[in-house]
N, C-alpha and C positions, 0 to 999 in steps of 0.2 A: 599085346592086342586082344581087344575083348572077345568072347567067344559069341559066332552068330547064333547058335543056340539059347544061347542065353537072352539076349535080346529081343530074338521072337517071343520067348517065354514072359517078357515082361510086357510087352505091347499087348498082348492077349489078354493079360492081366488087368492092365488099365482100361481097355476097351468093354469088359465085363463089369468093371465098375461103373463106369458111365451108364451101359444100360440098366444098372440095378436103381442107379439114382434117378433117371429117367422112370423107370416104372414106380417107384415112392413118389414122385412127384404127382404122376397121372393120377395114381388112385387116391391122394390126397386129397386134390382137385374134384375128384368124383366125390368122395365122401363130403366133402366141404359142402358141394351144390346139393347134395341128397337130403344136409341137416337143413340147410337154409330153408329148401325146397318142405320139408315135413313143417319149421317153425313158420313157414308163412301161412302154411293151410292152417295150422293150428290158432294162428292170429285171425283168419279169417272165417274159422269157426266160432272165435270169441265175440269178432265185432258183429256177426250175425245176428246177435242177441239185441243189438240196437238197431237192426235193421227194420223202418218204418213205411208203409207203403200205404197209399191212397190218400186220404183226407188228411190223416194225421202225420203225414209227411210236410203236408203245407206248413200246417201249426209249429213244428218241430223249426222249419226253415227260417220262420218268420221269428221264432223266437233266441234261435242261435244268432243272426243277423242284429237283430235286437240290443243281444248282450256283447256284440261287436261293437255296435255304432255307441252304445251306453260307455263304454271304457275308450272309445276316442273321446268322447263328448267329455269326460272326465279330465281325461288329460289336456285337452282344448283348455276349459275351463280353469284348471289349477294355473294355466300357462296365462288367461287373462287376469286372474285375480291377483296375481302378485303383485302388481300396483297399488293395490287396495292393500294388501298384506302390509306392505312396505308403510305406507300413509299411517295404518294401525299402528304400527310396531314404533313408529316415533312418538304417538301418544301426545300429539300435540293438534290444537284447533287450527283452523286458518290464522297465519300470523296479519296478515295482511289487513285482517278486519278486527283485530286484536288491539288496536292503538287509536286513541280518541285523542285527537288533539285541538285546542283553542288556539285559536291565531290571533297575536294582537301586533298593531302596526309599530311604528320604530317612535311612538309617544306612548305606546301603554294599552291602546283602544282595542278592544274585539273588533277583529274585522270579519271573520268567519270561523267555521270549525270544518274539521274534515278526519274520516275515519268513523269508527262507532261513536252515535250518541245512541247509548243504550242504557237501559234500566233495568233490571232484573230482581228489584225488591219487592215488585207486585206478585203474588203467589197466584197459582192458577185458580184457586176457587174463588179470588177476590176478583177476577175479572169479570164483566158483565159477562151473562151467561149466552145472550145474542151477539156478543161479539165471538166466542168460541162457535157457536152453530154457525156463522155466518163463514168462518173461515171452511170449518166442514163442509157446508153445503156447497163451498165454492170449488174446493181446493181439493178434497179427498172426501165423499160421504161415506167409504166402506175402512175408516181409518183404522177403526175399532175391529174390523175383522181379519185385514190380511197380515200376511207374515214381513211386510215391507215393501213389496211390490205389489202393486192392483192390477192383478192380470188383467180383468176384467175390464179396467180404467183405459189399460194400455191398448188393449184390441179395440175400444171405444174411438182412442184417440186417432188410431192406424186407420180405422174405418172413415174419419171425419175427414182426414187428410188425404185420402184417395179419393174425396169426393169433391174435393178443390176448396174445403172449408179453411179461410186462413185466420181464425177467430184465436182466441185466447186459450182456448181448450187446449189442454196438455196428457199425456199419459202418465207422467211422474205422478207417485204417490208424495203425500206429506214429509213420508219419512226420506224420500228420494231429493227432494226439493233441501231437507234439513242436513243431509250428507253432504251435498252442492255447497252449501252456504256455511258448512264447517271446515271441510275439508279441501274442494275442490275450486279452480276457475271456472269463472263464466261463458268456456267457450264450447261452442258447438258441437262434439266431436262424438263417434261412435264408440272410439277407445273411453272416451270420461265417461257417456252413459253407460258403459260395461262396467267400469269401478264404481260410478255411484251404485249400482244395483246391488255390488255386494258389500260397500259399505252400509247401505240401507239395511241390509240381512243382520249384520253386524249388529247395526244400533238397535235392531229389536230385539236381539239377544240379549243384549247388555242394558238397556234403560226399559221401564216400561212405559205404558203407552203415554200416560198423562205427565212423565218426565220429557217424553220424545216432542209432545203438543207445548211443551214450556218451551224448551228450547228454541222452537219452531217462531214463537213468538216474541222471545229474545233476541234471535238471529238474523229474522228475515229483512232483508232490507227493504225499507218504506219511502226510498226516495229524500230530495232534501237534506241528503246526509245524514239520515238517520237510521238507525237499526233496530230494529223492535217495536211493536206496538207502544211501548209505554212512553218512549222517548218520540214517537211520532204523534200521538195524541197530546202531546204537550207543544210539538212545534206546529200543528196543522190547527188543531183546535184550543191551545192554550188551555188545558183542562186534563186532570186526572184521567188514565184511562177507565179508574173504577167510575167517572161521571159523565162518561160520552152518551150521547141517545141512539138509537138505533140507527138512525140516517147516517151519524157520523161512524158506528161500528160498520154498515154497510159497506162506506166510502173506504175505510181502512180494510177490510178485508178485499176490495176491488183492487188493492195496488198489490198483493202478494206477487202476483205473476208477471205482471210488467209495470212495475213503480213509476219507472221515467214518465211513460206514455199515461197513467193516470194519474199521476200527483196533482191534488186539486190549484196547488199553487203555480204547474206548468200550464194545465188546460182544465179550468173549472168543469166545462160542459162535458168534456171525457169524462172526468171522475164523477160527475153527475151520473151519467148513461151508464157506467159500469157498476155504481152503486144499486142503481134500479135492476141491472140482471143480478146483482147478488141479492136482493131482495126476493126476486121471483126464484131463485134457487131455493131461499130459504121456505118457501110455499112446497115448491117444486119437491122436496125433501121429505117433506113434513114436518120440518121443525117448527113454522108458524103458520098461521093461517094467512088467508088474505086479507081479512079485517084486523089483523094483528101489524100489518106491513103497509097498509093504506095511508095512515098520517107520517109516515116517514117517507111516500112517495109522492104525498102533496106538499111537504114541506124538507126538500133536502138539504143536506148538511153545509154550512157556511162556513169556510176556514179563515182563519186570521188572515189578514193582510200581511203579504210578504212583499209588496213591489219594493220596497227599500232594498231588498236583498241584489237587484240589479246592479247596482252601483258596488257589490264588493269584488274584488281585485281575484276575479276566479282563476283565471290562467296562470296567476301570480300562487294562489292559494294551490294549486294541484299541483305544481311544479315544489313548493316548498314542503307540499307532504310529504314527496318522495324522498326530498332531503331530509327531512325530520326523521323519517323512518330509518334511513340508513343510518344520520348519528348515533340515533336512540341503540339501535342494533350495536354497533361498534362500542358503546360505552359500555354494553351490558346492563343497563339500569331495568330494574323490575317494575311490573306495573302494567298498566296500559292507559292510563290517562295522564295527558302534559299538557304544559302550556308552553307556548311558542312564542318568542319575541322576534317577530322580523324586521325587514329592514324599507318594508314598504310605506311609502307616503300617500294615504288615498289623494290627498288633493294634487297632486303630481299624476298621480295613477288616472284621476277622471281628466286632467289635460290631456295626456297620452291617450284615450281612449276619444275625445273628440277630437284632438288630431287628426289621426288615423280613421275613423269612422266618417268624420265629414268631407275629407278630401274623397274617400271611395264613393260616397253618397252623392256627391256632388260630380265627379269626374269617370265613375267604375264603368258606366254604361258607354261612354262617348270612347275611351279608351280600352274597354274591353279585358277591365282589369278586376276580380272578383273579391283579392284578399290583400290583407297587407299585416306586417306584426313589427313591433318595435320595442326594445329594452333600453332602459334608461337607467343610468347609476351615477352618483357622484364621482368624484376624481380618486376615491380611493377603492371603488368594488359595489360599495352597497347598493343594492336595486333598489331602487325609488319608484319604478314603474315596469310593467310587463305585459305587453297588449298580444295575445297568440292568435288573434283573428279577428274579423269585425263583428260578431256575433255569438257571444259564448253560448247561448240561449240553444242554439242551432246546430253549432259545431263545438265539442269541447278540445278538438284537437288541436295541439297549441303547436302553432307555426314558428314559435320564436326559440323555441329547444332542438327542434328538428335541424341535423345537419344534412341536408340532401341539396344545398342550393349553391350554384356557381355565385361568387362576387365579382365579377368581372372587373374593371380596372378598378374597384375598392382595394382588392389585393395589391395593386403595385405600391404601398405603403410599405409592405416586407421587402420588395425589389430594391426601392430606394435606401431602406434604412440598411440592409445588408452593404450596398454599395457603399453608403458613405462610413459603415463600421470597417469593411474590408479593406476599400481601394483609397480611402482617406479623400473622396472626393468633397466638394463642395457644390450649393447650390448654383453659384454663379459659373461653375465650370463648363465647359462648352461640349457637345459631345456631337459626332455626325449622325445626323437621321439620312440614313441611306436605305437601299435594298438590303436587308440579313437574312439568311436562309440557316436551318439547321436540319440537315439531310435535306429532302425533298418539301419538308413544310417553310413556306415564305409567307411569313404575316406581311400585311399591307396596310399602308394609311388611308385616309379618305380619300378619291379621289384618285386614287395611286400617285399620288405626288410627294416629293419628299420637299423638305426646308435645308436639305444641307446641313450646316454647325446650327446649332441652337443651343442654349442653353438647360442645364439640368431642371432649372425653375420652370423655364417655360414648357419644355416637352411633357412635365407635371401636370401643370395647369391644364395644357392645351389636350391631355391623355394619349399621346401619342403612342403608338403601336412597337414601333421599331425599337424607341428607343430602350425600354426595359427588357427587351428581348437582348439586346447586342449586353445589357449590364447583367444580364443573367449569364452570358455566356463567359462573360470577364468573371464573375464571383464563383459560376456554380449553380446550378437548380437546388441540389442538396442542401447547402449552407440555407439558401432562401426557406426553403419547408423546414429545416430546423430551427430557425428562426419564429416563423409564424406561429411555431407550436410551444416555442419558449414564452411568445408573448401572449397568447391565451386560446390559439384555435386547438381544440383537443380530437376531431375526427379524424382519422388516419385518411390520407388521399396517394393515388399515383402520381409520383414527380415525372410529369412529360415534358415534353417542348412548349408545351401552349402554358406553362407554370406559370410563367412572368405575367400572363392576358388573364389571370384569375380563373384557370380551371380546376377549381377544387371546390369539395363540399366542406361548406360552412353552415352554421348557425347562427342567426343575430345573436343570439347569448355571446358567443364566442367572440364573434366580432365586435363587440360592443367593450369585451375583457382586454382585447388585443389593441383597441384605439385607447383605450384609459392609459396604456404605459405610455404614451404619449402626454395626458394629461398630470401623468403621476411623475413625471421627469425622468422616465427610462426604466423605472421600478415594475418588476411582474405586479399587475392589478387582476387577479381575478374576482369576478361577478361573486357574488355571495348575497343570500337573503336571510339568513338566522344570525341573530346576536346572542340569544340566550336560549335553554331548553329550560324546563325543572318540570317537578312531578305539581300536581294539583295541592300537594300539601307543602311545597315552596323548596323541597329537596333539590339541590342543583345536580343538570345531568350534563350541560354543556353552556360554555362562554366562549363568546368569539374575542381573540386577543387582537386590538387593534395594534399592538407593539411589536407583534412577532417578527421575526429578521423576514427580509423580504430579497428575493433573487433582481439585482441588476441586469437588466435585459438589454438596454440601449445604453450608451453614454450621453450626457449631456448634450454634448456638441451636436449629435445626431438627433435628440429630441429638437434641440432650438432649430436646427436644420429643417427638419420635417413640419415643424410646426409653421415657420415660416412658409413653406411651400404651400400645406395645407390651407393656411391664410389665403394664399393667392387665389387656391380654386375657387374660394367665393367669392373673393371682390372681384377677380378678372377671369374666372374659368368657367368651368361647367358647373360649378355649385353656386352660381349668385343669386338662385332664387330661395336659398338658405338662409341667407345674410339677414339679419336683426342689427337695425340701427342702435349704436349706442351698446353693444354689446361683440366682444371679441369672438367672432364663429368662425371655425376651421374645419375642415371635413375633406371626405373623397367620394364621387358618385361612382357608380359602377352601373353598369347594364352588359346582359351577357346575350348570346347569340338567339336571332330571331325575337328579341324584344320580349324573350320567358323570364327575366330576374332582373328588377331594377332596384338598386340600392343608394342609399345616403349616410355614409357613416361620418360621424364628427362630433366636434366636442368645443365646449367652451371652458372659462375658468370654474365653470361650476358641476358642470352635468356631462356624462358622454352618453351620447346615443348612435343606434344603429337602426336602420328604417329598410325594409324590405316590400315591394310590392309586387305582387304577381297573380299566380292562379295555380290552384290546387294539382290539378289534373296537365299540369305544363304545357298549356296552351299557350301560344303567343298572345302576348298584348298587343293593342295597338299603336305600338310606338313609343311606349312609356319607357323613358330613358332615367338614371339614376338622376339627372337634373331637374327633372320634372317632379312628377307626384311624390316620390320620397323626398325630394330638398325642401317641397312645398310642406308636407306633414312634419318635417324636422322643425322647419322655420315656426310651424305655428304654435307646437309645443314650447319650442325655446321662446319665444313673445310670450307665453301666458307664465312660464317658469321661472322667467326674471323678473316677473312682474312684483315692486315692491320688494326689491332683493338684492344685497349688494353686490356688485359686479366684481368678480374675483379676476385678476389676469391670467394670461396664459402663458406659461413658461417658453422663452425665446421669440415672443411676440410684442414687438412695441404697439400699444394702442392704448390711447387715451380717450375713453368715453367722454362723450358732451356731458354726460350727468351720471354721477354713481347709482343712480337706481331709476331703472322704469319706472314711470309713473303708473302708466296705462296700456296693458296688455291686450286691452280689449278693441282699442283704436286700429285701423285699417293701416298695416305695414305693405310697403312694396319694397322689396329689397332692390337693391341700386348698387353698383359697382363703384368702391371707391376711386375716386378721380384727383388730378391736380386742381385748384381752383381756376386756374386758367383755360381748361378744356372749354370749348365750345359747344353748347347742347347740341347743335348740329352733328358736329363731328362725335358727341358723346353717342345720338342715336346714332348714328351708323354703327358706332363699336359696339354696341348692344345689340342691335341687329345681324351684325357679322359673329358676334359670340354665342348667340343664340342657334347656330347651324353646327355648332361642335357638341361632341358632349364624349358619354366614357364608350368604351371599348364594347364591342357588340361579339366577342366570343372567340376560338382561334385564330379564323383568318380575316375576323368580319374587320372594315376600317374603322376610325376613329376619323374625328372633323380637322382633318390636319390640312387640309388646302384652306378653310376659311380660317384657322387660327393664323396660318402663314400670313393670311390678308389683314387679319386683324394686327400682326405684330409690326407690318409692314406701315400700317395706319396708323399706329402709336410712333413708330420711328416719325413718319412724316408730321406729325401732328407736335 
């Protein structure tokens, strides 16, 4: 047992140790705070040396804030300059402008040029002095004084914009304009302007003023596909730049800021008015006197006549230019000047232009339709004509290659083709035309009536809604979409319940490629427009191989079935207005919801074509259907195109033309349905009246002319 006196002594010793530790902690904290207080006092005494009061303090505060904002600004400017640094590190000028192409048609004749038409062989000292002064007086009078950014000119432009002046006066220095031409795109954004300013300063650091001015004269876009004053002088005036007059120099200098607006072959009056402003600038800047410019005012420049250029296939050339640039980039070819042999046929192009524009001109106002597009290929996919709109001068937007339009019933060829391939059906097989629903979506026929049992041939010719929807349920919608892509549709689109009725985004070019499969016996036939590319020295860059292996997309049996059905559309269905006597024409019409888009896609043994009519703003037309204006334009072109031409047969279609060659396409042609010789005229008239009442599908749930087609079928049976 432990001694109690020992235990008490141990407790007293432990309590004493705790008291000692507590006393040490208290004293340590006390000493620490005394030391910190003395340190803070010494710091205050030191900082009191920098204490400023009174007016001095105001300047000190402003200076310190200035340094702070300067540091923040440096960080911000560095961040904004990073894109410019990246462009500089790449060390390459704008490649989009570095390719110069001479375009030839299918026969080897030059039909146009694209890209740079530049010539930097003329030194700056050899150019007319008044051309240089005219450019400086109009574009950058302080060019030789600023560091790449004309601060005074920028402020002047801001003031001008604030006052509501919408003229061509701008704040960009000549060096900034060169930076944009060399490195940047023409988009107007704040980010691009910041990068442009950094690049302008970089140019000033690395090039002399004369070198910058020479680059500007060689790289500025001057309209008409010309880059540089040397090429522009030859194009507009047929002269060397050394030989141009003061009036001609003023007209060229006036195009730097707005070449498309002031190009003399576009608007001569505007070009001369702008040139007169340039002459005024020369006097105001002190470069010339009023007496020196008087003669130029009285005798303005007269450009070379370029009226023949309006017949150039410009929509096609724009498309072929992009295709050629891609091919050249993929080939790794060096140089910037190339000769491109295309597939375009200028005669057929004029036929296509006339067919489209004449129909819009004659019927556009009545039908509330402003635009149209057409693509024509031969049966192997070579593009012979491309119409991207009704007037290239007014709009360069190419509606033939934009994939944002729905084809309506013209899409049904993919539905029926997949059904023939997958289900083993034939055109004579019957199917029930009855109400059908996918979920809560129930498409209806015209008049909400149904004919019961009907053949696939009759359903296709009458463009019935329910039948292709029923077929899509049996085959699946994914296989239909996959087939359409294999046949030529390149744009992705959602596979929805209404796919069988043509709710997909397609382009006129791709629809032509898809229908070419039927003309080429089932082989994939993508449209192409370039057969050969060489350098200007003759070195080969690209050669199209017509014998390259091609993918079979459809069986010959399916192609024969589809061609027979499309022939029925033209002879007795919705596409009768597309028929050309003496030519085996076949195709399919299409009309979308609210009559926004109208199509006719078809082929002969010689050509394939797709035609679209509509409005750019998706405004509904006045009941334009695929069987009306598009079919008429198709018929006009095909009648022209088969003039004095051997009429080739179509695979799977029994057709014996009355004559092998159509002698005169100018003679008026009134398409009529083929009929048995015993058919009475009055009966034929009634049939045509009934047939005119039905057309293509009008969208997801819009009906087709089923009621009229049922009456037509019954009348045919009675007769």
